[in-house]
C-alpha positions in Angstrom: 2.6 25.7 28.6 4.0 23.3 31.2 0.4 21.7 31.3 0.3 21.3 27.5 4.0 19.1 27.8 2.5 17.1 30.6 -0.4 16.2 28.4 1.7 15.5 25.4 3.7 12.8 27.4 0.5 11.1 28.7 -0.2 10.2 24.8 3.0 9.1 24.3 3.1 5.1 23.4 5.5 3.0 24.9 8.2 1.5 23.0 6.6 -2.3 23.1 3.2 -0.9 21.9 5.1 0.9 19.1 6.8 -2.2 18.1 3.7 -4.1 18.1 1.5 -1.0 15.8 4.6 -1.4 13.4 4.5 -5.1 13.1 0.3 -5.3 12.8 1.0 -2.6 10.0 3.8 -4.4 8.4 1.8 -7.5 8.3 -1.3 -6.0 7.1 0.8 -4.7 4.1 2.5 -8.3 3.6 -0.9 -10.1 3.3 -2.4 -7.3 1.1 0.5 -7.3 -1.3 1.0 -11.2 -1.3 -2.5 -11.7 -2.0 -2.8 -9.1 -4.7 0.4 -10.3 -6.5 -0.3 -13.8 -6.3 -4.0 -13.1 -7.8 -2.5 -10.9 -10.5 0.1 -13.5 -11.2 -2.4 -16.2 -11.2 -4.4 -14.3 -13.9 -1.2 -12.8 -15.8 -3.0 -12.5 -19.0 -5.9 -10.8 -17.9 -4.1 -8.6 -15.9 -1.9 -7.3 -18.7 -4.8 -6.8 -21.3 -6.5 -5.0 -18.6 -3.6 -2.5 -17.9 -3.1 -2.2 -21.5 -6.6 -0.6 -22.2 -5.1 2.4 -19.8 -4.1 5.2 -22.2 -0.8 6.2 -20.7 0.6 2.7 -20.4 0.9 1.7 -24.0 3.1 -1.0 -25.1 4.4 -1.0 -21.6 1.5 -3.5 -20.3 3.6 -6.5 -20.5 6.5 -5.2 -18.2 4.1 -3.5 -15.8 2.0 -6.8 -15.4 5.1 -8.7 -14.4 6.7 -5.4 -12.6 4.0 -4.8 -10.1 3.4 -8.0 -8.7 6.8 -8.7 -8.4 7.3 -5.4 -6.9 4.5 -6.4 -4.1 6.4 -9.7 -3.3 9.6 -7.9 -3.1 8.1 -5.3 -0.9 6.1 -8.1 1.3 9.7 -9.8 1.7 11.2 -6.6 2.6 8.6 -6.1 5.5 9.2 -9.4 6.9 12.8 -9.3 7.2 13.8 -7.1 10.6 16.5 -5.1 9.1 14.7 -4.3 6.0 11.2 -3.4 7.6 11.9 0.3 7.7 12.8 0.3 3.8 9.6 -2.0 3.2 7.4 0.4 5.0 8.7 3.3 2.8 8.3 1.5 -0.7 5.0 0.1 0.7 3.6 3.6 1.5 5.1 4.6 -1.7 3.5 2.0 -3.9 0.0 2.6 -1.9 0.3 6.2 -2.5 0.7 5.5 -6.4 -2.3 3.3 -6.4 -4.3 5.9 -4.6 -3.3 8.5 -6.9 -4.4 6.5 -9.8 -7.7 5.7 -8.2 -8.1 9.1 -7.3 -7.3 10.6 -11.2 -9.6 7.5 -12.5 -12.5 9.1 -10.1 -11.9 12.6 -11.5 -11.0 12.3 -15.0 -11.9 9.0 -16.6 -15.2 7.8 -17.9 -14.7 4.3 -18.2 -13.1 3.4 -14.9 -10.8 0.2 -14.8 -9.4 -1.4 -11.8 -6.9 -4.1 -11.8 -6.2 -4.7 -8.1 -6.7 -8.4 -8.0 -9.0 -10.6 -6.1 -11.6 -9.2 -4.1 -10.1 -5.8 -3.8 -11.6 -5.5 -7.5 -15.0 -5.9 -6.5 -15.0 -2.9 -4.0 -17.1 0.2 -5.3 -14.8 3.3 -6.0 -15.2 5.8 -3.3 -14.6 2.5 -0.9 -11.6 1.5 -2.8 -10.0 4.9 -2.5 -10.9 5.1 1.2 -9.3 1.9 1.6 -6.3 3.1 -0.1 -6.0 6.1 1.8 -6.3 4.4 5.1 -3.7 1.9 4.2 -1.3 5.1 3.1 -2.3 6.6 6.2 -1.2 3.5 8.5 1.9 3.3 6.7 2.8 6.8 7.2 2.0 6.4 10.9 3.9 3.2 11.1 7.1 5.2 9.8 6.6 7.9 12.1 6.5 5.3 15.1 9.4 3.9 13.7 11.4 7.1 13.7 10.5 8.2 17.1 11.0 4.7 18.6 14.9 5.1 18.4 
C-alpha cells in the first residue's frame, strides 16, 4: 500500500505545470470558439437556415443562430479573464458536451446529417468530428480537475 502511495506521488504534476496545462486548454477553447463564432456570424443567414432544418429547433432557429456564436464569444472572454477562467472552463466543457451529444445523436438516428459548426471544422468527417469533440470535452474535464486540485 505504501509503495502505491509513493508511485502516485511521483505522477503528481507541479503547480506551474498544472497552470500551463490549464492555460493551454483554455486558449485552445478560446481559439476554437472565437474562430467558429466569427465564422457563424459572418455567414449568419446560411447558419440560421441550416439550423432551421433541424426538426427539433423549429422557429427558434433565429434565436439559436445568434445565441450560439454569442455564447461562444462570451465563453472565450471568460476563459481569457483569470478570475472567471474556472467558470469559462465549466461553460466551455458543457457547451462542447452539448455539441458532442448532438453529433452522437445525429450519427445514431439521423438519415440526413447536418453540421453547422463553422469554418474548416464542417469539412471533417462525422466520426472524426465526434472524436475531435470527445477529445476537447475530455481536455476540458481534465483542466477542471487540475484546477480543482491546484488549490
